[in-house]
All heavy atoms as TSV, in Angstrom:
chain	resi	resn	atom	element	x	y	z
A	1	MET	N	N	-36.807	199.554	-28.430
A	1	MET	CA	C	-38.142	199.091	-28.717
A	1	MET	C	C	-38.960	200.269	-29.225
A	1	MET	O	O	-39.246	201.188	-28.492
A	1	MET	CB	C	-38.770	198.508	-27.469
A	1	MET	CG	C	-37.987	197.425	-26.838
A	1	MET	SD	S	-39.110	196.149	-26.385
A	1	MET	CE	C	-38.017	195.111	-25.494
A	2	ILE	N	N	-39.294	200.197	-30.455
A	2	ILE	CA	C	-40.028	201.290	-31.098
A	2	ILE	C	C	-41.525	201.028	-30.991
A	2	ILE	O	O	-41.984	199.908	-31.152
A	2	ILE	CB	C	-39.596	201.417	-32.570
A	2	ILE	CG1	C	-38.111	201.765	-32.634
A	2	ILE	CG2	C	-40.437	202.444	-33.294
A	2	ILE	CD1	C	-37.528	201.721	-34.015
A	3	GLY	N	N	-42.279	202.079	-30.705
A	3	GLY	CA	C	-43.723	201.966	-30.698
A	3	GLY	C	C	-44.328	201.584	-29.366
A	3	GLY	O	O	-45.500	201.291	-29.294
A	4	GLY	N	N	-43.548	201.600	-28.307
A	4	GLY	CA	C	-44.078	201.272	-26.992
A	4	GLY	C	C	-44.475	202.505	-26.218
A	4	GLY	O	O	-44.301	203.634	-26.674
A	5	THR	N	N	-45.058	202.272	-25.048
A	5	THR	CA	C	-45.404	203.378	-24.163
A	5	THR	C	C	-44.772	203.145	-22.794
A	5	THR	O	O	-44.658	202.015	-22.324
A	5	THR	CB	C	-46.927	203.521	-23.986
A	5	THR	OG1	O	-47.447	202.308	-23.447
A	5	THR	CG2	C	-47.604	203.824	-25.299
A	6	LEU	N	N	-44.347	204.223	-22.181
A	6	LEU	CA	C	-43.775	204.197	-20.843
A	6	LEU	C	C	-44.536	205.195	-19.993
A	6	LEU	O	O	-44.658	206.364	-20.363
A	6	LEU	CB	C	-42.295	204.565	-20.877
A	6	LEU	CG	C	-41.607	204.620	-19.526
A	6	LEU	CD1	C	-41.428	203.213	-18.971
A	6	LEU	CD2	C	-40.269	205.309	-19.636
A	7	LYS	N	N	-45.070	204.742	-18.862
A	7	LYS	CA	C	-45.829	205.614	-17.972
A	7	LYS	C	C	-45.233	205.512	-16.572
A	7	LYS	O	O	-45.011	204.407	-16.066
A	7	LYS	CB	C	-47.294	205.177	-17.930
A	7	LYS	CG	C	-48.135	206.000	-16.992
A	7	LYS	CD	C	-49.570	205.517	-16.960
A	7	LYS	CE	C	-50.354	206.321	-15.946
A	7	LYS	NZ	N	-51.717	205.808	-15.808
A	8	VAL	N	N	-44.963	206.654	-15.955
A	8	VAL	CA	C	-44.515	206.661	-14.564
A	8	VAL	C	C	-45.742	206.449	-13.690
A	8	VAL	O	O	-46.684	207.240	-13.716
A	8	VAL	CB	C	-43.809	207.988	-14.201
A	8	VAL	CG1	C	-43.460	208.023	-12.725
A	8	VAL	CG2	C	-42.563	208.173	-15.060
A	9	VAL	N	N	-45.739	205.362	-12.920
A	9	VAL	CA	C	-46.854	205.035	-12.038
A	9	VAL	C	C	-46.722	205.807	-10.724
A	9	VAL	O	O	-47.689	206.393	-10.244
A	9	VAL	CB	C	-46.911	203.515	-11.772
A	9	VAL	CG1	C	-48.012	203.167	-10.784
A	9	VAL	CG2	C	-47.090	202.752	-13.078
A	10	SER	N	N	-45.498	205.801	-10.157
A	10	SER	CA	C	-45.266	206.539	-8.913
A	10	SER	C	C	-43.773	206.710	-8.673
A	10	SER	O	O	-42.955	206.032	-9.297
A	10	SER	CB	C	-45.892	205.806	-7.716
A	10	SER	OG	O	-45.222	204.576	-7.486
A	11	ILE	N	N	-43.450	207.630	-7.776
A	11	ILE	CA	C	-42.073	207.768	-7.306
A	11	ILE	C	C	-41.953	206.868	-6.088
A	11	ILE	O	O	-42.590	207.121	-5.064
A	11	ILE	CB	C	-41.733	209.231	-6.974
A	11	ILE	CG1	C	-41.866	210.082	-8.232
A	11	ILE	CG2	C	-40.331	209.325	-6.381
A	11	ILE	CD1	C	-41.719	211.570	-7.988
A	12	ALA	N	N	-41.181	205.794	-6.213
A	12	ALA	CA	C	-41.062	204.805	-5.148
A	12	ALA	C	C	-40.112	205.264	-4.045
A	12	ALA	O	O	-40.270	204.879	-2.886
A	12	ALA	CB	C	-40.589	203.470	-5.725
A	13	GLU	N	N	-39.118	206.086	-4.412
A	13	GLU	CA	C	-38.136	206.560	-3.433
A	13	GLU	C	C	-37.497	207.840	-3.936
A	13	GLU	O	O	-37.148	207.948	-5.101
A	13	GLU	CB	C	-37.055	205.487	-3.248
A	13	GLU	CG	C	-35.974	205.841	-2.270
A	13	GLU	CD	C	-34.890	204.765	-2.217
A	13	GLU	OE1	O	-35.167	203.597	-2.559
A	13	GLU	OE2	O	-33.770	205.107	-1.835
A	14	ARG	N	N	-37.356	208.809	-3.041
A	14	ARG	CA	C	-36.658	210.059	-3.363
A	14	ARG	C	C	-35.380	210.115	-2.537
A	14	ARG	O	O	-35.403	209.830	-1.346
A	14	ARG	CB	C	-37.512	211.277	-3.016
A	14	ARG	CG	C	-38.733	211.428	-3.863
A	14	ARG	CD	C	-39.539	212.635	-3.387
A	14	ARG	NE	N	-40.857	212.634	-3.960
A	14	ARG	CZ	C	-41.257	213.443	-4.933
A	14	ARG	NH1	N	-40.428	214.310	-5.441
A	14	ARG	NH2	N	-42.469	213.373	-5.394
A	15	ARG	N	N	-34.277	210.494	-3.186
A	15	ARG	CA	C	-32.997	210.652	-2.495
A	15	ARG	C	C	-32.386	211.980	-2.924
A	15	ARG	O	O	-32.762	212.537	-3.947
A	15	ARG	CB	C	-32.047	209.512	-2.878
A	15	ARG	CG	C	-32.558	208.125	-2.567
A	15	ARG	CD	C	-31.521	207.057	-2.937
A	15	ARG	NE	N	-31.022	207.165	-4.295
A	15	ARG	CZ	C	-31.607	206.647	-5.370
A	15	ARG	NH1	N	-32.745	205.977	-5.260
A	15	ARG	NH2	N	-31.073	206.777	-6.570
A	16	SER	N	N	-31.422	212.462	-2.151
A	16	SER	CA	C	-30.766	213.717	-2.515
A	16	SER	C	C	-29.984	213.582	-3.818
A	16	SER	O	O	-29.746	214.569	-4.505
A	16	SER	CB	C	-29.834	214.171	-1.392
A	16	SER	OG	O	-28.812	213.209	-1.174
A	17	ASN	N	N	-29.599	212.351	-4.181
A	17	ASN	CA	C	-28.825	212.138	-5.400
A	17	ASN	C	C	-29.591	211.361	-6.467
A	17	ASN	O	O	-28.998	210.739	-7.341
A	17	ASN	CB	C	-27.518	211.410	-5.076
A	17	ASN	CG	C	-27.746	209.977	-4.612
A	17	ASN	OD1	O	-28.821	209.632	-4.120
A	17	ASN	ND2	N	-26.733	209.150	-4.736
A	18	GLY	N	N	-30.926	211.371	-6.403
A	18	GLY	CA	C	-31.695	210.683	-7.434
A	18	GLY	C	C	-33.049	210.222	-6.948
A	18	GLY	O	O	-33.536	210.648	-5.905
A	19	GLN	N	N	-33.635	209.305	-7.697
A	19	GLN	CA	C	-34.930	208.752	-7.307
A	19	GLN	C	C	-35.179	207.419	-7.996
A	19	GLN	O	O	-34.556	207.102	-9.006
A	19	GLN	CB	C	-36.067	209.717	-7.603
A	19	GLN	CG	C	-36.252	210.096	-9.039
A	19	GLN	CD	C	-37.307	211.185	-9.186
A	19	GLN	OE1	O	-37.805	211.752	-8.237
A	19	GLN	NE2	N	-37.655	211.481	-10.418
A	20	LYS	N	N	-36.090	206.663	-7.412
A	20	LYS	CA	C	-36.500	205.377	-7.960
A	20	LYS	C	C	-37.957	205.491	-8.377
A	20	LYS	O	O	-38.798	205.929	-7.598
A	20	LYS	CB	C	-36.344	204.288	-6.906
A	20	LYS	CG	C	-36.625	202.897	-7.389
A	20	LYS	CD	C	-36.388	201.915	-6.239
A	20	LYS	CE	C	-36.021	200.561	-6.725
A	20	LYS	NZ	N	-35.726	199.653	-5.614
A	21	LEU	N	N	-38.248	205.135	-9.623
A	21	LEU	CA	C	-39.592	205.239	-10.169
A	21	LEU	C	C	-40.195	203.860	-10.384
A	21	LEU	O	O	-39.494	202.928	-10.794
A	21	LEU	CB	C	-39.556	205.955	-11.521
A	21	LEU	CG	C	-38.894	207.322	-11.572
A	21	LEU	CD1	C	-38.835	207.806	-13.010
A	21	LEU	CD2	C	-39.617	208.306	-10.689
A	22	LEU	N	N	-41.491	203.732	-10.144
A	22	LEU	CA	C	-42.245	202.562	-10.557
A	22	LEU	C	C	-42.882	202.944	-11.882
A	22	LEU	O	O	-43.609	203.943	-11.963
A	22	LEU	CB	C	-43.312	202.195	-9.535
A	22	LEU	CG	C	-44.234	201.043	-9.931
A	22	LEU	CD1	C	-43.442	199.752	-10.134
A	22	LEU	CD2	C	-45.320	200.846	-8.887
A	23	VAL	N	N	-42.573	202.199	-12.939
A	23	VAL	CA	C	-43.072	202.525	-14.271
A	23	VAL	C	C	-43.856	201.352	-14.844
A	23	VAL	O	O	-43.740	200.218	-14.377
A	23	VAL	CB	C	-41.916	202.894	-15.239
A	23	VAL	CG1	C	-41.129	204.079	-14.722
A	23	VAL	CG2	C	-41.008	201.704	-15.492
A	24	HIS	N	N	-44.656	201.640	-15.855
A	24	HIS	CA	C	-45.323	200.595	-16.629
A	24	HIS	C	C	-44.812	200.721	-18.052
A	24	HIS	O	O	-44.990	201.751	-18.704
A	24	HIS	CB	C	-46.842	200.763	-16.602
A	24	HIS	CG	C	-47.553	199.680	-17.335
A	24	HIS	ND1	N	-47.964	199.827	-18.638
A	24	HIS	CD2	C	-47.880	198.420	-16.969
A	24	HIS	CE1	C	-48.538	198.711	-19.037
A	24	HIS	NE2	N	-48.497	197.832	-18.044
A	25	TRP	N	N	-44.118	199.680	-18.521
A	25	TRP	CA	C	-43.552	199.665	-19.865
A	25	TRP	C	C	-44.343	198.682	-20.715
A	25	TRP	O	O	-44.536	197.535	-20.328
A	25	TRP	CB	C	-42.088	199.262	-19.817
A	25	TRP	CG	C	-41.508	198.898	-21.148
A	25	TRP	CD1	C	-40.980	197.696	-21.499
A	25	TRP	CD2	C	-41.390	199.726	-22.301
A	25	TRP	NE1	N	-40.548	197.727	-22.798
A	25	TRP	CE2	C	-40.788	198.964	-23.324
A	25	TRP	CE3	C	-41.749	201.035	-22.582
A	25	TRP	CZ2	C	-40.537	199.472	-24.590
A	25	TRP	CZ3	C	-41.493	201.539	-23.846
A	25	TRP	CH2	C	-40.886	200.758	-24.832
A	26	ALA	N	N	-44.833	199.146	-21.865
A	26	ALA	CA	C	-45.621	198.294	-22.756
A	26	ALA	C	C	-45.100	198.431	-24.183
A	26	ALA	O	O	-45.435	199.393	-24.877
A	26	ALA	CB	C	-47.093	198.672	-22.689
A	27	PRO	N	N	-44.264	197.474	-24.627
A	27	PRO	CA	C	-43.861	197.486	-26.034
A	27	PRO	C	C	-45.092	197.332	-26.924
A	27	PRO	O	O	-46.097	196.756	-26.493
A	27	PRO	CB	C	-42.949	196.265	-26.154
A	27	PRO	CG	C	-42.508	195.959	-24.756
A	27	PRO	CD	C	-43.651	196.381	-23.878
A	28	ALA	N	N	-45.008	197.841	-28.129
A	28	ALA	CA	C	-46.143	197.763	-29.060
A	28	ALA	C	C	-46.665	196.336	-29.163
A	28	ALA	O	O	-45.898	195.392	-29.274
A	28	ALA	CB	C	-45.735	198.272	-30.432
A	29	GLY	N	N	-47.977	196.184	-29.058
A	29	GLY	CA	C	-48.610	194.889	-29.209
A	29	GLY	C	C	-48.620	194.031	-27.954
A	29	GLY	O	O	-48.958	192.864	-28.012
A	30	SER	N	N	-48.253	194.610	-26.812
A	30	SER	CA	C	-48.259	193.820	-25.573
A	30	SER	C	C	-49.018	194.570	-24.483
A	30	SER	O	O	-49.228	195.778	-24.567
A	30	SER	CB	C	-46.838	193.538	-25.096
A	30	SER	OG	O	-46.283	194.676	-24.470
A	31	GLY	N	N	-49.387	193.831	-23.436
A	31	GLY	CA	C	-50.043	194.444	-22.286
A	31	GLY	C	C	-49.068	195.135	-21.360
A	31	GLY	O	O	-49.429	195.952	-20.536
A	32	GLY	N	N	-47.787	194.795	-21.512
A	32	GLY	CA	C	-46.739	195.438	-20.743
A	32	GLY	C	C	-46.549	194.850	-19.363
A	32	GLY	O	O	-47.168	193.865	-18.992
A	33	TRP	N	N	-45.689	195.488	-18.600
A	33	TRP	CA	C	-45.363	195.054	-17.250
A	33	TRP	C	C	-44.803	196.228	-16.457
A	33	TRP	O	O	-44.446	197.248	-17.010
A	33	TRP	CB	C	-44.351	193.908	-17.276
A	33	TRP	CG	C	-43.101	194.243	-18.032
A	33	TRP	CD1	C	-42.002	194.890	-17.541
A	33	TRP	CD2	C	-42.829	193.999	-19.403
A	33	TRP	NE1	N	-41.066	195.050	-18.534
A	33	TRP	CE2	C	-41.547	194.505	-19.684
A	33	TRP	CE3	C	-43.544	193.396	-20.431
A	33	TRP	CZ2	C	-40.968	194.427	-20.939
A	33	TRP	CZ3	C	-42.944	193.317	-21.685
A	33	TRP	CH2	C	-41.686	193.821	-21.932
A	34	ARG	N	N	-44.727	196.054	-15.153
A	34	ARG	CA	C	-44.167	197.089	-14.284
A	34	ARG	C	C	-42.687	196.829	-14.040
A	34	ARG	O	O	-42.238	195.692	-14.073
A	34	ARG	CB	C	-44.911	197.126	-12.955
A	34	ARG	CG	C	-46.306	197.682	-13.112
A	34	ARG	CD	C	-46.980	197.827	-11.785
A	34	ARG	NE	N	-48.250	198.521	-11.978
A	34	ARG	CZ	C	-48.908	199.105	-11.007
A	34	ARG	NH1	N	-48.445	199.069	-9.779
A	34	ARG	NH2	N	-50.040	199.728	-11.257
A	35	ALA	N	N	-41.967	197.904	-13.799
A	35	ALA	CA	C	-40.534	197.816	-13.548
A	35	ALA	C	C	-40.120	198.968	-12.642
A	35	ALA	O	O	-40.851	199.956	-12.502
A	35	ALA	CB	C	-39.764	197.887	-14.860
A	36	HIS	N	N	-38.960	198.835	-12.006
A	36	HIS	CA	C	-38.373	199.921	-11.232
A	36	HIS	C	C	-37.205	200.506	-12.016
A	36	HIS	O	O	-36.340	199.766	-12.484
A	36	HIS	CB	C	-37.883	199.437	-9.863
A	36	HIS	CG	C	-38.961	199.310	-8.878
A	36	HIS	ND1	N	-39.420	198.104	-8.410
A	36	HIS	CD2	C	-39.707	200.256	-8.240
A	36	HIS	CE1	C	-40.384	198.291	-7.546
A	36	HIS	NE2	N	-40.585	199.593	-7.424
A	37	TYR	N	N	-37.217	201.819	-12.179
A	37	TYR	CA	C	-36.121	202.546	-12.811
A	37	TYR	C	C	-35.491	203.406	-11.716
A	37	TYR	O	O	-36.133	204.306	-11.185
A	37	TYR	CB	C	-36.625	203.449	-13.932
A	37	TYR	CG	C	-37.031	202.763	-15.205
A	37	TYR	CD1	C	-37.150	201.382	-15.305
A	37	TYR	CD2	C	-37.299	203.510	-16.338
A	37	TYR	CE1	C	-37.529	200.777	-16.495
A	37	TYR	CE2	C	-37.673	202.904	-17.535
A	37	TYR	CZ	C	-37.789	201.540	-17.602
A	37	TYR	OH	O	-38.161	200.956	-18.781
A	38	ASP	N	N	-34.244	203.133	-11.393
A	38	ASP	CA	C	-33.542	203.823	-10.304
A	38	ASP	C	C	-32.433	204.681	-10.913
A	38	ASP	O	O	-31.496	204.150	-11.517
A	38	ASP	CB	C	-32.962	202.788	-9.342
A	38	ASP	CG	C	-32.464	203.398	-8.047
A	38	ASP	OD1	O	-32.250	204.624	-7.994
A	38	ASP	OD2	O	-32.274	202.636	-7.086
A	39	PHE	N	N	-32.559	206.005	-10.774
A	39	PHE	CA	C	-31.603	206.940	-11.364
A	39	PHE	C	C	-30.768	207.610	-10.280
A	39	PHE	O	O	-31.299	208.056	-9.266
A	39	PHE	CB	C	-32.330	208.024	-12.161
A	39	PHE	CG	C	-33.104	207.491	-13.323
A	39	PHE	CD1	C	-34.467	207.293	-13.241
A	39	PHE	CD2	C	-32.456	207.176	-14.505
A	39	PHE	CE1	C	-35.186	206.793	-14.318
A	39	PHE	CE2	C	-33.165	206.672	-15.589
A	39	PHE	CZ	C	-34.533	206.483	-15.490
A	40	THR	N	N	-29.456	207.697	-10.522
A	40	THR	CA	C	-28.544	208.437	-9.649
A	40	THR	C	C	-28.054	209.645	-10.432
A	40	THR	O	O	-27.637	209.519	-11.585
A	40	THR	CB	C	-27.357	207.552	-9.221
A	40	THR	OG1	O	-27.875	206.394	-8.553
A	40	THR	CG2	C	-26.432	208.302	-8.277
A	41	ILE	N	N	-28.109	210.826	-9.782
A	41	ILE	CA	C	-27.779	212.096	-10.415
A	41	ILE	C	C	-26.512	212.676	-9.778
A	41	ILE	O	O	-26.341	212.624	-8.563
A	41	ILE	CB	C	-28.919	213.128	-10.216
A	41	ILE	CG1	C	-30.270	212.555	-10.614
A	41	ILE	CG2	C	-28.623	214.436	-10.915
A	41	ILE	CD1	C	-30.468	212.339	-12.072
A	42	SER	N	N	-25.644	213.244	-10.612
A	42	SER	CA	C	-24.470	213.971	-10.124
A	42	SER	C	C	-24.166	215.082	-11.117
A	42	SER	O	O	-24.146	214.838	-12.332
A	42	SER	CB	C	-23.268	213.032	-9.993
A	42	SER	OG	O	-22.132	213.740	-9.529
A	43	GLY	N	N	-23.959	216.276	-10.621
A	43	GLY	CA	C	-23.660	217.403	-11.495
A	43	GLY	C	C	-24.772	217.714	-12.485
A	43	GLY	O	O	-24.512	218.183	-13.583
A	44	GLY	N	N	-26.031	217.417	-12.092
A	44	GLY	CA	C	-27.161	217.710	-12.960
A	44	GLY	C	C	-27.365	216.706	-14.085
A	44	GLY	O	O	-28.174	216.938	-14.984
A	45	ARG	N	N	-26.638	215.573	-14.030
A	45	ARG	CA	C	-26.754	214.556	-15.080
A	45	ARG	C	C	-26.997	213.183	-14.481
A	45	ARG	O	O	-26.586	212.902	-13.355
A	45	ARG	CB	C	-25.475	214.493	-15.903
A	45	ARG	CG	C	-25.213	215.767	-16.644
A	45	ARG	CD	C	-23.991	215.651	-17.468
A	45	ARG	NE	N	-23.816	216.905	-18.205
A	45	ARG	CZ	C	-22.972	217.072	-19.171
A	45	ARG	NH1	N	-22.202	216.078	-19.539
A	45	ARG	NH2	N	-22.882	218.217	-19.780
A	46	ILE	N	N	-27.635	212.331	-15.240
A	46	ILE	CA	C	-27.810	210.942	-14.822
A	46	ILE	C	C	-26.470	210.242	-14.976
A	46	ILE	O	O	-25.907	210.199	-16.079
A	46	ILE	CB	C	-28.888	210.223	-15.654
A	46	ILE	CG1	C	-30.254	210.877	-15.438
A	46	ILE	CG2	C	-28.938	208.739	-15.296
A	46	ILE	CD1	C	-31.333	210.371	-16.373
A	47	VAL	N	N	-25.926	209.722	-13.865
A	47	VAL	CA	C	-24.642	209.031	-13.917
A	47	VAL	C	C	-24.808	207.518	-13.777
A	47	VAL	O	O	-23.879	206.750	-14.031
A	47	VAL	CB	C	-23.676	209.555	-12.840
A	47	VAL	CG1	C	-23.310	211.013	-13.112
A	47	VAL	CG2	C	-24.232	209.394	-11.442
A	48	ARG	N	N	-25.999	207.097	-13.361
A	48	ARG	CA	C	-26.278	205.661	-13.230
A	48	ARG	C	C	-27.767	205.446	-13.404
A	48	ARG	O	O	-28.585	206.174	-12.851
A	48	ARG	CB	C	-25.847	205.175	-11.849
A	48	ARG	CG	C	-26.063	203.689	-11.653
A	48	ARG	CD	C	-25.428	203.240	-10.338
A	48	ARG	NE	N	-25.622	201.844	-10.151
A	48	ARG	CZ	C	-26.541	201.305	-9.343
A	48	ARG	NH1	N	-27.304	202.088	-8.614
A	48	ARG	NH2	N	-26.659	200.017	-9.252
A	49	ALA	N	N	-28.115	204.427	-14.174
A	49	ALA	CA	C	-29.510	204.032	-14.342
A	49	ALA	C	C	-29.594	202.524	-14.140
A	49	ALA	O	O	-28.941	201.764	-14.861
A	49	ALA	CB	C	-30.016	204.408	-15.723
A	50	ASP	N	N	-30.356	202.109	-13.147
A	50	ASP	CA	C	-30.562	200.686	-12.856
A	50	ASP	C	C	-32.015	200.375	-13.183
A	50	ASP	O	O	-32.925	200.820	-12.484
A	50	ASP	CB	C	-30.248	200.412	-11.395
A	50	ASP	CG	C	-30.358	198.940	-11.022
A	50	ASP	OD1	O	-30.440	198.084	-11.933
A	50	ASP	OD2	O	-30.376	198.638	-9.819
A	51	LEU	N	N	-32.244	199.625	-14.265
A	51	LEU	CA	C	-33.589	199.315	-14.738
A	51	LEU	C	C	-33.892	197.860	-14.388
A	51	LEU	O	O	-33.262	196.954	-14.930
A	51	LEU	CB	C	-33.687	199.540	-16.252
A	51	LEU	CG	C	-33.124	200.875	-16.760
A	51	LEU	CD1	C	-33.232	200.967	-18.257
A	51	LEU	CD2	C	-33.761	202.052	-16.071
A	52	GLN	N	N	-34.837	197.651	-13.480
A	52	GLN	CA	C	-35.141	196.312	-12.961
A	52	GLN	C	C	-36.507	195.843	-13.444
A	52	GLN	O	O	-37.519	196.424	-13.076
A	52	GLN	CB	C	-35.090	196.314	-11.440
A	52	GLN	CG	C	-33.757	196.704	-10.894
A	52	GLN	CD	C	-33.748	196.824	-9.395
A	52	GLN	OE1	O	-34.718	196.501	-8.725
A	52	GLN	NE2	N	-32.655	197.287	-8.841
A	53	TYR	N	N	-36.483	194.812	-14.260
A	53	TYR	CA	C	-37.725	194.224	-14.769
A	53	TYR	C	C	-37.982	192.914	-14.043
A	53	TYR	O	O	-37.078	192.121	-13.839
A	53	TYR	CB	C	-37.624	193.957	-16.274
A	53	TYR	CG	C	-37.421	195.217	-17.071
A	53	TYR	CD1	C	-36.165	195.694	-17.381
A	53	TYR	CD2	C	-38.527	195.935	-17.492
A	53	TYR	CE1	C	-35.987	196.862	-18.117
A	53	TYR	CE2	C	-38.368	197.108	-18.228
A	53	TYR	CZ	C	-37.091	197.557	-18.527
A	53	TYR	OH	O	-36.941	198.702	-19.243
A	54	ALA	N	N	-39.249	192.686	-13.679
A	54	ALA	CA	C	-39.591	191.449	-12.970
A	54	ALA	C	C	-40.124	190.418	-13.939
A	54	ALA	O	O	-40.594	190.702	-14.979
A	54	ALA	CB	C	-40.627	191.731	-11.899
């Protein structure tokens, strides 16, 4: 999606192997919505990304 904005609203959960973020995603021309982005880290890299939109 080109032309949108993504803002991190808060860190919903911190773990030793990653974190879960509450974000606001707004594609161009829309009011947007909130979502949870849950990242798992291993070896300094993102090995899993679970993006949950309501």
